[in-house]
Legacy VTK file of the C-alpha trace (Angstrom):
# vtk DataFile Version 3.0
C-alpha trace
ASCII
DATASET POLYDATA
POINTS 122 float
68.742 96.669 126.178
69.666 96.414 122.465
71.976 99.001 120.981
71.144 99.596 117.035
73.794 100.664 114.788
72.700 101.922 111.304
74.634 100.362 108.611
75.181 103.418 106.688
77.289 105.112 109.496
80.855 105.224 110.005
82.625 103.761 113.197
81.462 106.824 115.353
82.803 107.032 118.946
80.166 107.200 121.707
80.472 107.981 125.461
81.333 104.369 126.517
84.434 102.619 127.738
85.420 101.336 124.360
83.119 102.936 121.657
85.279 101.993 118.754
85.192 98.461 119.499
81.685 98.283 120.336
80.509 99.940 116.922
82.984 97.581 115.117
81.311 94.390 116.652
77.854 95.826 115.889
78.820 96.321 112.139
80.728 92.857 112.138
77.543 91.197 113.638
75.076 92.689 111.231
77.140 91.903 108.035
78.836 88.654 109.404
75.363 87.740 110.202
74.385 88.011 106.476
77.366 85.898 105.660
76.537 83.286 108.316
73.088 82.947 107.051
74.142 82.203 103.467
76.653 79.667 104.698
74.140 77.892 106.515
71.840 77.767 103.917
69.018 80.328 105.408
69.434 82.784 102.708
70.656 83.213 99.122
73.506 85.190 97.987
70.943 87.411 95.928
69.189 88.361 99.067
72.406 89.867 100.903
74.491 90.923 97.841
74.619 94.523 98.821
76.656 93.571 101.592
79.081 91.264 99.752
82.063 92.223 97.345
81.829 90.271 94.231
84.817 88.269 95.273
83.098 87.272 98.626
79.735 86.300 96.757
81.612 84.030 94.588
82.978 82.404 97.242
79.835 82.090 98.989
78.228 80.455 95.922
80.545 77.556 96.164
80.853 77.146 100.055
78.306 75.626 102.459
78.562 74.807 106.004
77.177 71.113 105.570
76.195 70.645 109.173
74.724 74.113 109.520
71.074 72.996 108.358
69.355 73.372 111.894
68.505 76.086 114.447
71.133 74.598 116.877
73.939 76.055 114.687
74.453 79.576 116.072
76.825 82.640 116.026
78.652 82.024 119.671
80.612 85.219 119.784
81.703 88.022 117.493
85.157 89.741 117.996
86.157 93.018 116.117
88.838 95.578 115.666
88.246 98.697 113.727
91.261 99.308 111.501
90.150 102.470 110.174
87.164 104.904 110.359
85.593 102.736 107.516
87.063 99.275 107.889
86.473 96.533 110.470
88.396 92.998 110.681
86.363 90.477 112.742
86.109 86.919 113.757
82.825 85.276 114.243
82.755 81.854 116.453
79.839 79.757 115.069
78.792 76.281 115.913
76.842 73.478 117.598
77.238 72.069 120.937
79.918 69.739 119.578
81.462 71.481 116.535
82.922 74.745 116.305
84.343 76.710 113.605
85.434 80.399 112.940
84.561 83.033 110.114
87.246 85.883 109.727
86.231 88.500 107.735
87.000 92.133 106.840
83.974 94.684 106.445
84.637 97.936 104.612
82.077 100.846 104.152
81.381 101.353 100.378
79.084 104.154 99.753
75.787 103.688 101.824
76.451 100.088 102.996
79.040 97.970 104.868
80.422 95.184 102.746
82.227 91.978 103.270
85.356 92.333 101.210
87.419 89.385 102.571
86.139 86.184 104.218
87.984 82.951 105.266
86.524 79.587 107.269
88.826 78.406 109.637
LINES 1 123
122 0 1 2 3 4 5 6 7 8 9 10 11 12 13 14 15 16 17 18 19 20 21 22 23 24 25 26 27 28 29 30 31 32 33 34 35 36 37 38 39 40 41 42 43 44 45 46 47 48 49 50 51 52 53 54 55 56 57 58 59 60 61 62 63 64 65 66 67 68 69 70 71 72 73 74 75 76 77 78 79 80 81 82 83 84 85 86 87 88 89 90 91 92 93 94 95 96 97 98 99 100 101 102 103 104 105 106 107 108 109 110 111 112 113 114 115 116 117 118 119 120 121
């Protein structure tokens, strides 16, 4: 079963064991996936700019994961924590079978969209 969370909704509790975290992970997975697609060269910044602050977009324009050009480069896990009703901090573990990196990001609701406002590659 796949859970779908609309990107324009605030983090909302549901009837699960840890609803805030599950929603935070869904938001981080969606927005972080856009960021990872740009870093891996699968998408351009322009294609996902509604989910990026200008600061993060500028960083993405100058940064690439050089070894990320193949289907074996994937998101391994997403860990996220809701900070407020409209902000999530997350870590995405990405990599291949022999190399692992982390993307640390903050995602905030801006009007109708969730936007990555901070990004760090570890």
